C-alpha positions as CSV (number, residue, x, y, z in Angstrom):
1,M,-111.6,226.0,176.4
2,S,-107.9,226.9,176.4
3,R,-105.2,224.2,176.3
4,L,-102.7,226.6,176.8
5,D,-101.8,225.4,180.0
6,R,-100.3,222.3,178.8
7,I,-97.5,224.6,177.3
8,T,-94.5,224.8,179.3
9,S,-91.1,226.3,179.2
10,S,-88.1,225.7,181.3
11,P,-84.2,226.7,180.8
12,E,-83.7,223.0,181.7
13,I,-85.7,221.4,179.1
14,C,-84.9,221.9,175.4
15,H,-83.1,225.1,176.1
16,G,-86.3,227.0,176.9
17,Q,-88.3,226.3,174.1
18,P,-92.0,225.9,174.6
19,T,-92.7,222.4,175.1
20,V,-95.8,220.0,175.9
21,R,-96.2,219.2,179.4
22,G,-92.6,219.6,180.1
23,L,-92.1,216.7,177.7
24,R,-89.2,217.0,175.5
25,Y,-91.4,217.6,172.5
26,T,-91.4,221.3,171.3
27,V,-93.9,223.0,169.7
28,E,-92.0,224.0,166.9
29,S,-91.4,220.0,166.3
30,L,-94.8,219.1,166.3
31,L,-95.9,221.9,164.1
32,E,-93.1,221.0,161.4
33,L,-94.6,217.1,161.9
34,L,-98.1,218.1,160.9
35,S,-96.9,220.6,158.3
36,A,-95.0,217.8,156.4
37,G,-98.3,215.8,156.2
38,M,-98.7,213.9,159.5
39,S,-102.3,213.7,160.9
40,V,-103.0,214.1,164.6
41,D,-103.6,210.6,164.7
42,D,-100.5,209.6,163.0
43,L,-98.7,211.6,166.0
44,L,-100.6,210.0,168.6
45,E,-99.7,206.5,167.3
46,D,-95.9,207.5,167.0
47,Y,-95.6,209.2,170.0
48,P,-97.9,207.2,172.7
49,D,-96.9,209.9,175.6
50,L,-98.7,212.7,173.6
51,E,-102.5,213.3,173.9
52,R,-104.7,214.7,171.4
53,D,-105.1,217.8,173.8
54,D,-101.3,218.2,173.7
55,V,-101.1,218.4,169.7
56,L,-104.3,221.0,170.0
57,A,-102.4,222.8,172.6
58,A,-99.4,223.5,170.3
59,L,-101.6,224.4,167.6
60,E,-103.7,226.9,169.8
61,F,-100.3,228.3,171.2
62,A,-99.0,228.9,167.4
63,A,-102.3,230.7,166.6
64,V,-101.6,232.9,169.4
65,S,-98.2,233.5,168.5
66,V,-98.5,234.1,165.3
67,G,-101.6,236.7,166.1
68,R,-99.3,239.0,168.1
69,Q,-96.7,239.1,165.1
70,R,-97.0,240.8,161.9
71,V,-96.3,238.1,159.2
72,V,-95.4,239.2,155.6
73,P,-96.4,236.7,153.2
74,L,-93.1,235.5,151.2
75,G,-94.4,236.8,147.8
76,A,-95.1,240.2,148.9
């Protein structure tokens, strides 16, 4: 079950960066918060207009995006 329909992009919102449901939460900012150690539950508590499926959609978007690019580890 894909949640990618929750990810939107519009030039009028966050300069066209991918956002969640047209809200001003960019996929990038959500991923940064998660990578800094916040849990999904922490995000949902701090940002009550987000839903669990929004966070999962951001993760899915990132996974699909990375899969289309060649990633070279920094130590390589």
